[in-house]
C-alpha positions, 0 to 999 in steps of 0.5 A: 500500500502506498501512503503519502504524508505531508508536514507544514509549519503554518506559522499561525493556523488562524492567519494562514487559513485566510491566505490563498496558499492555504488552498493546498491544505483543503485540496490535499488528499495525503493520508497524514497531514502534520501541521506545526506552530498552529498558535491556537487552541481547538476552541479558537478554530473554525470548524473548517480547520478542526474537521477535514472531510474524510480525516480524523484530527488531533490537536496539541496546544500550548498550556503555558502561553496562549497563541504559542507553538502548537501542533495538529495532525489530520489522518485518513489512517486509523490510529491505534493509539494517540499520545500528546507531548513527551513523557518527561514533565519538563518538556510538557506544556508547549504543545510541541508533539503528537504521537500516533501509533499506526499498524505499521509504524509510530508517527511523530509530528513535532515542532521542535524548540528553537534556540531563543534569543542570544544571551548578552554580556554586561556590555550588551554584546552577544556571548555566543550562547542562546537562552533556550539552546539547553532546553532545545537539546534536552527536548531532542534527547528526551525525544530520541530516548522515547523514539528508541523505546518505541522503535523496539515495537515497530519503525519510526516516522518523524516529521516537522520543524526541527529548527536545525539545518544539518549541513552547509548545503542545507542553508544559503549562507552557512558561513554567516550563520555558523554562530547562530542557533539553528546551525550551531555545532552542538545542534548539528551534532545531534542530527549527526548522532540521530542519523548514526542511530539509524534514522534516514533523512528521506529528502537526501535519501531520494535526492542526494546533495541537490542544492538550493532546496530550502523549506524556511525563509525569513520574512525579512529582506525578501529572502524567499524571492531570493531563495536565501533559505534554510532546510529545517523541515524534515521527514526522518524514518528509522532504517527499518523503513529505508526500502519503503521510501518511494519519494520525498519532496519540498513544495517550495511553490506553496505559499502562505507561511514562511515555511513550505510543506515537505512530503514523504511517500512510502510503500508499506 
């Protein structure tokens, strides 16, 4: 059976639904659609967003701050079980993760933390450290441990905004950003270790080292028009599914957010 999965950081579901580009969501027939940075609780959403014909929908909203973070999943596949957030209380409350167990695999839709603002010294200059990088890396470690536990039962599929560009090829200006969060050595080292654990970056698996393929562009300085972007949105699968990968794409033509959707097709 061939299944298609999509992932999109919408940067505010209530805002993006008013834009022409959001017709992509209404028209999509993918089997599983994961959205990140929804910035809304269910009661704030129009029924057209909480219910998509032919799909079950699941929402995980921030309880620590309204209009912040948040994830959603729409699925035509019947989940056997649904869980929200990570098991560690330290990483609960921001609505960053939805886990659906399907017959053939465990699926995660994640909006992984960013590194936050730079920490300044007494003179007001950047120290090279960032306020939320320790939280970010702790979140990733907790996720990896959880995924590895579940992987003993069946394979893993994880999608979402990882807030990390893995290699220099994954952003337009690596030299300029080597001291910025999202491209720090310890962030990139996590993805190195994640891949060594047996998780496949499906886009690179399909397309190799194709250049100029990004999924996020800053709203500033017309970055999208110039394609000055970062590839920080991914589909990873555990290597048990490596021979099931049919296709993986970045839908750069889909507008509406500062991110674009990414997709994965599996033959299971």
